[in-house]
N, C-alpha and C positions, 0 to 999 in steps of 0.2 A: 775484566772489563768487557762490556757488551761489544759484540762485533758490529762494526759500522756497515751500513748499507753502501755498497760500492757504486751502484748505478741507480740514481734517483730518477723517478718518472712521475709526471703529473701532480695533481693536488696531494696525493698520498705521499709522494716523495718529499713534498715540502713539510710534511708532518713527521719527519724522521725521528725526532726525539720522542714523540709520543708513541710511535711504533716500538721503539727500543725500550720504553719504560715498562712494557708488559714482561713480567717474569714467568708467565705461563703456569702460575700456581694452581689455577682452577677454582679459586674461591668464588669466582664470578658465576660459575655454572648454575648453581641452584637459585641464584638471584635473577636469572634470565628466564622470562616467561616462555620464550620460544623453545629454548633447550628443554625446559621442564615438560613441554607438550610433545616435542618430537624425539628427545633423547639423542639427537644427532649432534656430535661434537662440532660440526660445521655450522650449526645453528646456535652456537654459544659465542659469547664475546671473545673468548680465547681462540676458538676456531676461526672466527671471522678475522681476527687480527693476524693469524697465520696467513690467511688468504690475502689480506691487505698488504702484508709485507712481500708476498710473492709478486703481487702486481707492482709494487713500488720498485722492486728489483728487476722487473720485466721478465720474471720467470713464468708469469701467468698473464694472460691478456685481460684487461678490464672488461672486455666484451665477451669473455668466456662464460659459458653456461654455469659452470661450477661457481664462479665468483658472483655473477649477477643474481643467481637464484638465492644464495644464502644471504647476500646483502639486502636484497628486496624483502626477505622474510623477517628482517630485524624490525622490531617495533620502535626502536629508538627511544625507549623509555628511560634509559640511563641508570637503571637500578644497579647495574654492574659497577658503576663508579663508586657507589657507597660501600660496596663489598670489596673493592680492590685495595689491597694494602700498599700498592705502589703508586696509587693516585693517577692511574691512566685516565686521560680525558677522552673517553671512548666516543662521546657524542660528537666531538670535532673530527675524530677519525672517520666516523660513519658518514658525516657530511662530505668529507673529502673523497671517500670511496664512491659515494653516489655521484659526486661531481665528475670523477673519472669515467664512470659508467655513462653519464649523460653526454660526455664529449665524444663517445665512440659510435654514436648513431641513433637511429629512431627507436624509441622504446617499443616493446612488444605489447600487443593487446590494445583494444579500442579504449579501455578505461585509462591506461597510461598515456596514450596519445591525446585523449581529451584533456587530461590533467595538464599536460605540457602546453597545449593550446591555450587553456584558460589562464595559466600562470603567465604566459607571455603576452596575451592579447586582451586579457580582462584585468587580472590582479595588478598589473603594472600601470593601469590607467584608472585613477580614482573615480572619474565620472562613469565609466563603463561598469566598474565594480559596484558602485552605489545603485545603478540601474538593475544589475543582476540580482543583488541582494533584496532590493525593493520588490522585484518580481517574485522572488522566492517567498518573501514575507506575505505578499498578496495571495499567493497560492496557499499558504498556511492559514492566514487570517480569514479568508473567505470560506474555509472549510473544504475547498476542492481537494487538497491533499488527503484529508481524512476520508472524504467520499471515495476517492480513487482507491484507497486502501480497503475500505469497506466492501467495495464492489470487485476488489481484486483485479482492477484494470492494469495496474503497474506490473503485476506478475506476468501478464501476457507479453510484456516486453522482456523482462528478465527478473530474477530474484534480486539482483543488485539494484535494479531500478526501484523495486518495491522497498528494499531496505533503505535506499536513499530518501524515499518519501517518508518512511518511518522516522528517520533521523530528523527531517525537517519538522514533521508534526510534533516531535518530542521537544522542540525548542519553545513550545507554547508556555505561557506562564503556569506555574504550579498551582494545582487545585488546593494545596495546603495553605496557600497565602490568600486570604480573603481581602481583596483590594477594594478600597472605597472608590466610589464614582468621582468624588472630588479629588482634585490634584493637590499637591503641596508645592510651595515655592522652594527654592534651593536654600532659603534661610530658615533658621529655627525660630520658633516662637519664644523660647527661653532656653537657656543652656546652663548646665553646671560648670561649663568651661567657657572662658572667653575665647572668641575666635581670634587667636593670636598667630596662627600659622597659615601658610598658603602652599598648596601643592598643585602640580600639573597632572591632569588626568589623561592617561593614554586610553583612548576609547576602543581601539581595535576595529577591524573591518567586520568580522562576523559578530562581535559583541555589539557594535552599534547597529548593524544591519538586522540581527535576529534577537539580540538580547539587550536592546536599548534600556529596558526597564532596570537591568542590573547596573548599567552606567549611572542612571538617575539615582538609584538607591545608594550607590557608592558615594556620590557627591553629597547627598543628604546626610548619610550616616557620618561621613567625615566632618561635615560642618557641625553636626550635633555634638561632635567630640573635639571641637575647637580648631578645625582645619578647613578653611575655605578652598575650593578648587576652581580651576579654569581649564579649558581644553583647547590647546592651540589648533587653529583651523586648518593649518597646512599639514597636519600629521597624516600619515598614510599607513597601509598595512605594515605589520612588523617585519614581514619577510620570512616567517617561519616555514610556511609551505614551500617556498622556493628553496630554502636551505635544505629541508628534509628531502626534497625531490632531486637535489644535486645541482640546482640552478643557483650557484653561489653568486654569479654576477647579477642576477635578478635580485637576490637578497641584498647585495651591496648597494644596488641602486635605491632600493627602498630605505635601507639603513641611512644612507647619506641624506635623504629627504627628511627623515625623522630627526637626525642630529641637527639639521638646519632649523626645523620647526620648533624644537625644544631648547635650542641653544640661546637661552636668555641670560641676562646679566645677573638675575637673582639667584641662579643655581638652585631653584626649588626642587624638592623631591618629585620624582615622576612616579605616580601611583598607577598600578595595573590591577585588574581584577580577573585576568585570564592567565592561568599558569603557563600555557604555551607561548603567549605573547611575552610575558615577563621573562621567561628563560631566554627567548630570542633577544630581547632588549639588553639583557646583562651580558650577552655574548658579542655585542657590537665592537667592543674593544679588540676582540680576537678577529672578528670578521674583517675589520678595516685596518688591521695592524700594519699592512704594507702600503697603505695609502698615505703619502706624505702630507696631504692637505687635511685629512680627517682622522688620522690615527690618534692623536692626543685628545681631540674633541670627542671621539667615539669612546675612548677609555673613560673620560670624565663623565660622559653621558651614562655609561653602564653603571658607574658607581652611585648614581642618583636614583636608580630604579628600586622600588619597593612594592611588594604586593599590598593590597588593602589591609590584610590581616597584620602584616608587619608594621604598617603605618599606625594602625590602631593600637598595636602593642606599645608603640612609643608615646602615643597621646593618652592612652588609657581609654577604657570603654565604659560609657555611662550605661546605666540600666534603664530598660524601658518597661512597658506593661507586660504582664505575663501573657503568653499565647495559649491557645486552646491545648489541652493536654493531648500529647501525641508522643509516640516513640520515634526518635530520629537517630540517624547514624551518619558518619562522614567517610567519604572515600577520597583519599589523597591523590590529587592529580599529579602524575609523574613529574612533569616539568616544573610544577610548583614545588614539589618536594625535593627533587634532585637537581633542578636547574637553579631555583631561587633559594634553596635550603630552608624553606618554610615548612617546618614539621609541627611545631607546637602552636604557633600563632593562629592558624586557621581553626584548630580545635578549641582554643580559648575563646575565639570569637563566637563560636557556636555555643559554648558553655555559658556565655554571657546572656543568652536568651532564656529567660525563666519560663516555666510552664510546660516545657517539653522534657521528656526523659531521654537522655543521651545514652546510646548503647554503642560501645566500640565495635568496629567491624574487623573481623579476622582478615588478615592479608590486605588491609586497607592500602598498604604501600605497594601493592602489585598492580600492574597495568590492567586496564579494563578491555584493552584490545582496540580502542578507537584510533589513537595515534595519528591524528590529522585525518587523512583519507585512506589510511591503511585498511580500514574496514571495507572499503570498496575495491582496493587493489589486491588484497589478500583475504577474501571473505571467509574461507574455510578455517584458516588458522586463527583469524580474528574471532570467529564465533566460538572456537574451543576455549580461548582465553576468556571471552565474555561469559560463557556458560559457567565457568568456575567462579567468576566474580559474582554472578547472580545467585549461585548456590550459597555463597557466604552472606550475601545481603538477605536472602530469604531466611537464613538461620537467625538473624537478629530480630526478626519480627517487626522491623521498622516500617512505619507508614511514610516516612520522609527520609530522603537521602540528600545530603548537601555535598556539593563538590565545587571546586574553584576553577573549573575550566569548561568552556562551552562544548568542546569535543567530547569530553567525558560525560557531560550532561546529556547530550544527544545519544551517545552510544549506549549508556546504561538505560536511558529512557526507552529507546527503541527495543533494546533487548528485553526489558521488563514487559513491554507491550506484547512482544512476540511470545513470551513465556506465560502470559496471563498473570503476571505478578502485579498486584495493586501497589503502586509506588509513586509518590510525588517527588519530583527532582527539583532542586533549587540551588541557588548560590547561598552560602552562609550569610552574606550581607543582606539578602532579601528577607531572611527571618529577623535579623536585627532591625532592619528598616521597618518591618511590619510592627514590631514591638514598640518602636518609637511612634508610629502612627497611632497606635492604640493608647499610648500614654499622652497624646496631645502635644507632642514635641513640635510638630510642624504647623505652619500656617496653611490654610486651605484656600484654593481658588477654584474656579470652574474650568472644565475643559481639559481633563487629564488625558494622557495617552491611552 
């Protein structure tokens, strides 16, 4: 029988059973992108769990350099969970570890301090967040971000500032999708399926702020396949950035607001189109498990969450018009794959688009190095992981890469730009939406986004 931890401490101490579940077999090592890059046992899931247990037993301080460094270097991709024969829920252990670190003092570095300020004073306040994202969108859409990159102005500040602008610029609509100037209504002109279902759309903060086109495409595609959607107005950020940064209380605050916003009598499915958001939403049951008022409601909420691809898997996918011939590949967003267990459904959604040649991507299931804001907090290691991803993408010869998470979209887009790799990035639902446009599925009106 496993030895019990005698002295529990902090958020990690509350996860005793998960710590003890690790049998230290090492099968997780090769699944871990940071271990593959560094070869350091402490940068592996097994090594980090050793460190976590030492902190829980108070044999090591949560503010020690040895602990914080190796926890900070974790991408949080959760690939180790699929490799683990004991079913260790590593993602929850990582969040607890970062929570203990956050409780011990001010983070090092201006990037970490800026992140903490934004999470507390912007992300928890919807009006401020909308203003911040609208400002970022204006910087992108006016072409100022691209001009600053062309003139190398941002590099005068720092390489991180330059990469941040590249991430923003990469959120622009894909050149591979030729969009009509006319808009479409949310209703279909005609449908092979009756609109007999209803779902609630989780729009997300970054998705609605920088990728609103994907949210609109999601609603149109679902209705074309018999499922009308609506989006609760009181919904807020999912809380993923807070949880990954160790601010579990901030994540709980946002989780409670979303449970309230989506707690309707119909118990409709909650559809997401961002892997990071979806993985966070399905974890609300765990996040609020000790809240007597919200525990049961949060667990019920999490059971209702589905990715757009999973929802289409249940409704069936109608075919649209063929798109222009091009070679396309798919990169699996880590949290969509490991958090929502959506492995086949996103690929099937892409395969439903005729006219394009689908080419499998080697190591599609390996992290791209984005991981929220990891690319700004740990730029060197992030770039090493990204470079390997870009090499595999280049080998496919694809002109289009589809992925189901905004962070992955921007990370790969920025990396491709820096490497001079001609590549259009989009969400799989955008391709399906475009095929429906060309098939005349949608009504048209004037004044599209």
